[in-house]
ROBA-612419 format. One line per field, with one value per atom (N, C-alpha, C): residue number from 1; x, y, z; residue in one letter; atom name. Coordinates in pm, whole numbers, plus 32768, in hexadecimal, padded with zeros to 4 digits. Atoms other than C-alpha are relative to their C-alpha. Example, Ala and Ser with C-alpha at 12.3 -4.5 7.8 and 13.67 -1.06 7.14 Angstrom:
i (1 | 1 | 1 | 2 | 2 | 2)
xx (8059 | 84CE | 805A | 7FAE | 8557 | 7FB3)
yy (7F89 | 7E3E | 8078 | 7F89 | 7F96 | 806D)
zz (8000 | 830C | 8000 | 7FFA | 82CA | 8049)
aa (A | A | A | S | S | S)
at (N | CA | C | N | CA | C)
//
This chain:
i (1 | 1 | 1 | 2 | 2 | 2 | 3 | 3 | 3 | 4 | 4 | 4 | 5 | 5 | 5 | 6 | 6 | 6 | 7 | 7 | 7 | 8 | 8 | 8 | 9 | 9 | 9 | 10 | 10 | 10 | 11 | 11 | 11 | 12 | 12 | 12 | 13 | 13 | 13 | 14 | 14 | 14 | 15 | 15 | 15 | 16 | 16 | 16 | 17 | 17 | 17 | 18 | 18 | 18 | 19 | 19 | 19 | 20 | 20 | 20 | 21 | 21 | 21 | 22 | 22 | 22 | 23 | 23 | 23 | 24 | 24 | 24 | 25 | 25 | 25 | 26 | 26 | 26 | 27 | 27 | 27 | 28 | 28 | 28 | 29 | 29 | 29 | 30 | 30 | 30 | 31 | 31 | 31 | 32 | 32 | 32 | 33 | 33 | 33 | 34 | 34 | 34 | 35 | 35 | 35 | 36 | 36 | 36 | 37 | 37 | 37 | 38 | 38 | 38 | 39 | 39 | 39 | 40 | 40 | 40 | 41 | 41 | 41 | 42 | 42 | 42 | 43 | 43 | 43 | 44 | 44 | 44 | 45 | 45 | 45 | 46 | 46 | 46 | 47 | 47 | 47 | 48 | 48 | 48 | 49 | 49 | 49 | 50 | 50 | 50 | 51 | 51 | 51 | 52 | 52 | 52 | 53 | 53 | 53 | 54 | 54 | 54 | 55 | 55 | 55 | 56 | 56 | 56 | 57 | 57 | 57 | 58 | 58 | 58 | 59 | 59 | 59 | 60 | 60 | 60 | 61 | 61 | 61 | 62 | 62 | 62 | 63 | 63 | 63 | 64 | 64 | 64 | 65 | 65 | 65 | 66 | 66 | 66 | 67 | 67 | 67 | 68 | 68 | 68 | 69 | 69 | 69 | 70 | 70 | 70 | 71 | 71 | 71 | 72 | 72 | 72 | 73 | 73 | 73 | 74 | 74 | 74 | 75 | 75 | 75 | 76 | 76 | 76 | 77 | 77 | 77 | 78 | 78 | 78 | 79 | 79 | 79 | 80 | 80 | 80 | 81 | 81 | 81 | 82 | 82 | 82 | 83 | 83 | 83 | 84 | 84 | 84 | 85 | 85 | 85 | 86 | 86 | 86 | 87 | 87 | 87 | 88 | 88 | 88 | 89 | 89 | 89 | 90 | 90 | 90 | 91 | 91 | 91 | 92 | 92 | 92 | 93 | 93 | 93 | 94 | 94 | 94 | 95 | 95 | 95 | 96 | 96 | 96 | 97 | 97 | 97 | 98 | 98 | 98 | 99 | 99 | 99 | 100 | 100 | 100 | 101 | 101 | 101 | 102 | 102 | 102 | 103 | 103 | 103 | 104 | 104 | 104 | 105 | 105 | 105 | 106 | 106 | 106)
xx (7F93 | 8D4F | 806E | 7F8A | 8EB0 | 8055 | 7F9F | 8F95 | 8087 | 7F76 | 910B | 8049 | 7FC5 | 91BC | 8094 | 7F6F | 9333 | 8039 | 7FC0 | 941B | 8097 | 7F70 | 9575 | 8026 | 7FD0 | 9649 | 807B | 7F8B | 9741 | 8037 | 7FD0 | 981F | 7FB1 | 8045 | 978C | 803B | 7FBC | 988D | 7FD3 | 8027 | 9814 | 7F69 | 8091 | 969E | 7FC5 | 8038 | 964E | 802E | 7FCB | 972D | 7FB2 | 804B | 9679 | 7F71 | 808A | 9520 | 7FF9 | 7FFB | 957B | 8014 | 7FE8 | 9602 | 7F7F | 807E | 94BC | 7F9D | 8066 | 93DC | 8023 | 7FDB | 94A3 | 802A | 7FD0 | 952D | 7FB8 | 802F | 94BA | 7F6A | 8091 | 9344 | 7FD6 | 801D | 933D | 8021 | 7FD8 | 93F7 | 7F9B | 8066 | 92F6 | 7F84 | 8077 | 91D7 | 8014 | 7FE4 | 927F | 7FFC | 8009 | 9281 | 7F71 | 808E | 9103 | 7FD8 | 8021 | 90D5 | 7F69 | 8090 | 8F73 | 7FDC | 802A | 8EC8 | 804A | 7FBB | 8FBA | 7FA9 | 805E | 8EE8 | 803F | 7FBF | 8FEA | 8052 | 7FA5 | 90D9 | 7FF4 | 7FFA | 90E4 | 808A | 7F81 | 9220 | 7FE7 | 800A | 922C | 808D | 7F7C | 934F | 7FF3 | 7FFC | 93A5 | 808F | 7F7E | 94D5 | 7FFB | 7FF8 | 9544 | 8062 | 7FA4 | 95F3 | 8090 | 7F7A | 971E | 804E | 7FC5 | 976F | 7FEE | 8023 | 96ED | 7F7A | 8081 | 95CD | 7FC7 | 8043 | 94D8 | 7FA3 | 805A | 9427 | 7FAF | 8055 | 9301 | 7FB9 | 804F | 926B | 7F8D | 8076 | 910F | 7FD1 | 802C | 90CB | 7F7A | 8080 | 8F6D | 7FF6 | 8012 | 8F1D | 7F74 | 8084 | 8DD8 | 8000 | 7FFD | 8E4D | 8090 | 7F7C | 8F6E | 8047 | 7FC5 | 8FA6 | 8041 | 7FC6 | 8FE2 | 807F | 7F86 | 90DD | 8070 | 7F9C | 9192 | 8031 | 7FD7 | 9195 | 8067 | 7F9F | 9251 | 807F | 7F8E | 9334 | 8035 | 7FD4 | 934C | 7FC0 | 803C | 92F0 | 8021 | 7FDC | 93AF | 7FD3 | 8039 | 92C6 | 8018 | 7FE3 | 9322 | 808C | 7F7A | 948B | 7FF8 | 8000 | 94CB | 8041 | 7FCA | 950C | 8042 | 7FB7 | 961A | 806F | 7F9C | 96DA | 8086 | 7F78 | 9852 | 800C | 7FF8 | 9828 | 7FC2 | 8040 | 973F | 8058 | 7FA8 | 9827 | 8076 | 7F8C | 993D | 7FE5 | 801E | 9887 | 7FB3 | 8043 | 97CD | 8066 | 7FAC | 986A | 7FDE | 8031 | 9797 | 7F73 | 8088 | 9651 | 7FCD | 803E | 955C | 8024 | 7FE2 | 95CB | 7F82 | 807E | 9462 | 7F91 | 8076 | 9321 | 7F8E | 8078 | 91DF | 7F89 | 8075 | 9098 | 7F81 | 807C | 8F40 | 7F8A | 807D | 8DE1 | 7FC1 | 8047 | 8D36 | 7F6D | 808B | 8BE2 | 7FA0 | 8056 | 8B5E | 8053 | 7FC9 | 8BAE | 7F8B | 8071 | 8ACE | 802D | 7FE4 | 8ACF | 7F87 | 806D | 8A03 | 8003)
yy (804F | 9E65 | 8060 | 7FAD | 9EEC | 7FBD | 802D | 9ECF | 803E | 7FD3 | 9EE7 | 7FF7 | 7FF9 | 9F57 | 8023 | 7FED | 9F42 | 7FE6 | 8013 | 9F5A | 7FEB | 8016 | 9EDC | 7FF0 | 8005 | 9EE3 | 7FA9 | 8052 | 9DEB | 8025 | 7FFC | 9DE3 | 7F97 | 8064 | 9D21 | 7F76 | 8080 | 9C10 | 7FBD | 8038 | 9BE2 | 7FED | 7FFF | 9BFC | 7F75 | 8086 | 9A8A | 7FC1 | 8035 | 9A2E | 803B | 7FBF | 9B2B | 7FCC | 8033 | 9AB8 | 7F73 | 8089 | 994E | 8001 | 7FF4 | 99AF | 8027 | 7FD5 | 9A62 | 7F8C | 8068 | 9946 | 7F82 | 8080 | 9820 | 800A | 7FF5 | 98AB | 806B | 7F90 | 99FF | 7FFA | 8005 | 99E3 | 7F87 | 8077 | 9881 | 8018 | 7FE2 | 98FB | 8059 | 7FAA | 9A0C | 7FAE | 8052 | 9913 | 7FA1 | 805F | 981F | 8040 | 7FBA | 9929 | 8001 | 8005 | 990A | 807B | 7F81 | 9A78 | 8014 | 7FE9 | 9AB4 | 8080 | 7F8C | 9B9F | 8013 | 7FFB | 9B64 | 7FBA | 8034 | 9B2E | 7FDA | 8028 | 9AF8 | 806F | 7FA4 | 9BA0 | 7FF2 | 7FFF | 9C01 | 8033 | 7FD5 | 9C29 | 8039 | 7FC0 | 9D1D | 8019 | 7FF0 | 9D3B | 804B | 7FBD | 9E25 | 8025 | 7FD8 | 9E63 | 8094 | 7F71 | 9FCC | 801D | 7FDE | A07C | 8016 | 7FEA | A0B6 | 7F7F | 8086 | 9F3E | 7FCC | 8032 | 9F1E | 7FB8 | 8042 | 9E41 | 8028 | 7FD4 | 9EC9 | 7F92 | 805E | 9DE6 | 804D | 7FC6 | 9E4C | 7F8D | 805F | 9D81 | 804A | 7FCC | 9DBD | 7F94 | 805D | 9D0D | 8030 | 7FDA | 9D05 | 7FCD | 801E | 9D0A | 802B | 7FDC | 9D17 | 8088 | 7F85 | 9E40 | 8032 | 7FC8 | 9F23 | 7FB0 | 8054 | 9E4A | 7F84 | 8075 | 9D21 | 8027 | 7FCF | 9DF1 | 800A | 7FF3 | 9E3E | 7F78 | 8088 | 9CCB | 7FCA | 8028 | 9C97 | 8053 | 7FA6 | 9DC9 | 8041 | 7FC0 | 9E43 | 808A | 7F7E | 9F90 | 806B | 7FA6 | A054 | 7FBB | 8056 | 9FAA | 8030 | 7FD1 | A088 | 7FD7 | 802C | A00C | 7F86 | 8071 | 9F24 | 7F86 | 8080 | 9DB6 | 7FBC | 8033 | 9D4E | 7FA2 | 8060 | 9C0D | 8011 | 7FF2 | 9BFF | 7FC1 | 8041 | 9B0B | 8059 | 7FA6 | 9C05 | 807A | 7F8B | 9D2B | 7FE1 | 8026 | 9C69 | 8009 | 7FFC | 9C6A | 807D | 7F83 | 9DB4 | 806E | 7F8B | 9EE9 | 8071 | 7F9C | 9FCA | 7FDA | 801E | 9FC5 | 806F | 7FA0 | A098 | 7FDB | 8018 | A0BF | 7FF5 | 7FFD | A0F1 | 7FC5 | 8033 | A03F | 8063 | 7FAB | A0FC | 7FA8 | 804B | A092 | 804A | 7FC8 | A0C7 | 7FB2 | 8043 | A07B | 7FCE | 8036 | 9F95 | 801F | 7FD3 | A030 | 7FAF | 8052 | 9F47 | 7F96 | 806A | 9DFE | 7FD1 | 801B | 9DD0 | 7FA5 | 8059 | 9CB3 | 8002 | 7FFE | 9CC6 | 7F85)
zz (8035 | 1248 | 7FD4 | 801D | 120F | 7F93 | 8065 | 10DF | 8022 | 7FE8 | 1120 | 7F7A | 8085 | 0FE1 | 800C | 7FFC | 0FA9 | 7F75 | 8083 | 0E79 | 8010 | 8009 | 0E26 | 7F6E | 808A | 0CEA | 7FF7 | 801C | 0C5A | 7F77 | 8089 | 0B2B | 7FB1 | 8053 | 0A06 | 8019 | 7FE9 | 0A4D | 8081 | 7F7D | 0BB6 | 8010 | 7FEF | 0B76 | 8017 | 7FEF | 0B4B | 8083 | 7F81 | 0C71 | 8075 | 7F95 | 0D4E | 8006 | 8002 | 0CDF | 803A | 7FCB | 0D29 | 8097 | 7F6F | 0E81 | 8049 | 7FC2 | 0ED2 | 8007 | 8009 | 0E61 | 8050 | 7FC3 | 0EE9 | 8091 | 7F76 | 1030 | 8052 | 7FAE | 10A3 | 8018 | 7FEF | 1063 | 8054 | 7FB0 | 10F2 | 8093 | 7F76 | 1227 | 8047 | 7FC6 | 125F | 8022 | 7FE8 | 123D | 8076 | 7F94 | 132B | 808A | 7F7F | 143D | 8036 | 7FDC | 1441 | 8053 | 7FBE | 149F | 7FFB | 7FF9 | 1515 | 7FB5 | 804D | 1420 | 7F7D | 8081 | 12FF | 7F99 | 8062 | 11C6 | 7F7A | 807C | 10B4 | 7FC2 | 8042 | 0FC5 | 7F69 | 8092 | 0E56 | 7FD7 | 8038 | 0D87 | 7F75 | 8082 | 0C64 | 7FCE | 803D | 0B71 | 7F7D | 8082 | 0A53 | 7FDC | 8035 | 097B | 7FE0 | 8018 | 0964 | 7F8E | 806D | 0842 | 802E | 7FC8 | 0929 | 8013 | 7FEE | 0920 | 808E | 7F7C | 0A83 | 7FF7 | 7FF3 | 0AEA | 8088 | 7F86 | 0BEA | 8032 | 7FBF | 0CDE | 8067 | 7F99 | 0DB5 | 8048 | 7FB3 | 0ECE | 8041 | 7FBE | 0F52 | 8061 | 7F98 | 109A | 8036 | 7FC6 | 112B | 808F | 7F73 | 129C | 802C | 7FCB | 1361 | 8044 | 7FB1 | 1430 | 800D | 7FE6 | 1489 | 806F | 7F97 | 15BE | 7FC4 | 8045 | 14D6 | 7FB6 | 8041 | 1410 | 8068 | 7F95 | 1557 | 8031 | 7FDA | 15AD | 7F9C | 8068 | 1465 | 8007 | 8014 | 145D | 807F | 7F85 | 15C4 | 8011 | 7FE0 | 1663 | 7F97 | 806D | 1557 | 7F7F | 8067 | 1460 | 7F72 | 8087 | 1337 | 7FD1 | 8024 | 1341 | 7FA5 | 805D | 121B | 8042 | 7FD0 | 126F | 7F89 | 8074 | 1177 | 8030 | 7FD3 | 11C6 | 7FB7 | 8037 | 1185 | 7F75 | 8084 | 1061 | 7F94 | 8061 | 0FB6 | 7FE8 | 800F | 0FF9 | 7FA5 | 8050 | 0F4D | 7F6A | 8090 | 0DFC | 7FD7 | 8021 | 0E12 | 7FE3 | 801D | 0D74 | 8060 | 7FA1 | 0E54 | 8028 | 7FD1 | 0F15 | 805A | 7FA5 | 0FD8 | 808F | 7F73 | 1142 | 8054 | 7FB6 | 11AD | 7FA8 | 8044 | 114E | 8012 | 7FF7 | 1107 | 8025 | 7FD3 | 11A7 | 7FD6 | 8033 | 1113 | 8039 | 7FDE | 118A | 7F7E | 8074 | 1091 | 8013 | 7FF5 | 1057 | 7FAA | 8054 | 0F49 | 7FBA | 8054 | 0E9E | 7FAA | 8057 | 0D72 | 7F8E | 8070 | 0C79 | 7FA4 | 8063 | 0B3A | 7FAC)
aa (M | M | M | I | I | I | A | A | A | R | R | R | V | V | V | W | W | W | R | R | R | G | G | G | W | W | W | T | T | T | T | T | T | A | A | A | E | E | E | N | N | N | A | A | A | D | D | D | K | K | K | Y | Y | Y | E | E | E | T | T | T | L | L | L | L | L | L | K | K | K | Q | Q | Q | E | E | E | I | I | I | F | F | F | K | K | K | G | G | G | I | I | I | A | A | A | E | E | E | K | K | K | Q | Q | Q | I | I | I | S | S | S | G | G | G | Y | Y | Y | L | L | L | G | G | G | I | I | I | Q | Q | Q | L | L | L | L | L | L | R | R | R | R | R | R | S | S | S | L | L | L | P | P | P | T | T | T | S | S | S | E | E | E | V | V | V | E | E | E | F | F | F | M | M | M | T | T | T | V | V | V | M | M | M | R | R | R | F | F | F | E | E | E | S | S | S | L | L | L | E | E | E | A | A | A | V | V | V | K | K | K | A | A | A | F | F | F | A | A | A | G | G | G | E | E | E | D | D | D | F | F | F | E | E | E | Q | Q | Q | A | A | A | C | C | C | V | V | V | P | P | P | A | A | A | K | K | K | A | A | A | R | R | R | A | A | A | V | V | V | L | L | L | A | A | A | R | R | R | F | F | F | D | D | D | D | D | D | R | R | R | S | S | S | A | A | A | H | H | H | Y | Y | Y | E | E | E | I | I | I | K | K | K | A | A | A | Q | Q | Q | I | I | I | A | A | A | Y | Y | Y)
at (N | CA | C | N | CA | C | N | CA | C | N | CA | C | N | CA | C | N | CA | C | N | CA | C | N | CA | C | N | CA | C | N | CA | C | N | CA | C | N | CA | C | N | CA | C | N | CA | C | N | CA | C | N | CA | C | N | CA | C | N | CA | C | N | CA | C | N | CA | C | N | CA | C | N | CA | C | N | CA | C | N | CA | C | N | CA | C | N | CA | C | N | CA | C | N | CA | C | N | CA | C | N | CA | C | N | CA | C | N | CA | C | N | CA | C | N | CA | C | N | CA | C | N | CA | C | N | CA | C | N | CA | C | N | CA | C | N | CA | C | N | CA | C | N | CA | C | N | CA | C | N | CA | C | N | CA | C | N | CA | C | N | CA | C | N | CA | C | N | CA | C | N | CA | C | N | CA | C | N | CA | C | N | CA | C | N | CA | C | N | CA | C | N | CA | C | N | CA | C | N | CA | C | N | CA | C | N | CA | C | N | CA | C | N | CA | C | N | CA | C | N | CA | C | N | CA | C | N | CA | C | N | CA | C | N | CA | C | N | CA | C | N | CA | C | N | CA | C | N | CA | C | N | CA | C | N | CA | C | N | CA | C | N | CA | C | N | CA | C | N | CA | C | N | CA | C | N | CA | C | N | CA | C | N | CA | C | N | CA | C | N | CA | C | N | CA | C | N | CA | C | N | CA | C | N | CA | C | N | CA | C | N | CA | C | N | CA | C | N | CA | C | N | CA | C | N | CA | C | N | CA | C | N | CA | C | N | CA | C | N | CA | C | N | CA | C | N | CA | C | N | CA | C | N | CA | C | N | CA | C | N | CA | C | N | CA | C | N | CA | C)
//
């Protein structure tokens, strides 16, 4: 299993707007594509002392082939829709990919 990790930052003023956009449009749009091997997404958020708000997404896929079905052959390239770019202050141009070696619940 593969985790695709990406980060973006907004101003404090745009943070709620960006979170709403992710939840109501972007994440739904990804799910509606019904990509074989896509297993879901997590959204993490934290306020920084610089008055920025950092967002991290962690997408899970069954395999690297499934990641490529989502992102294309240059699968590390970030997929950031225009609406998201409009409210982000900055973002990672590349996503990082990790093999998930364990998922443990206690």
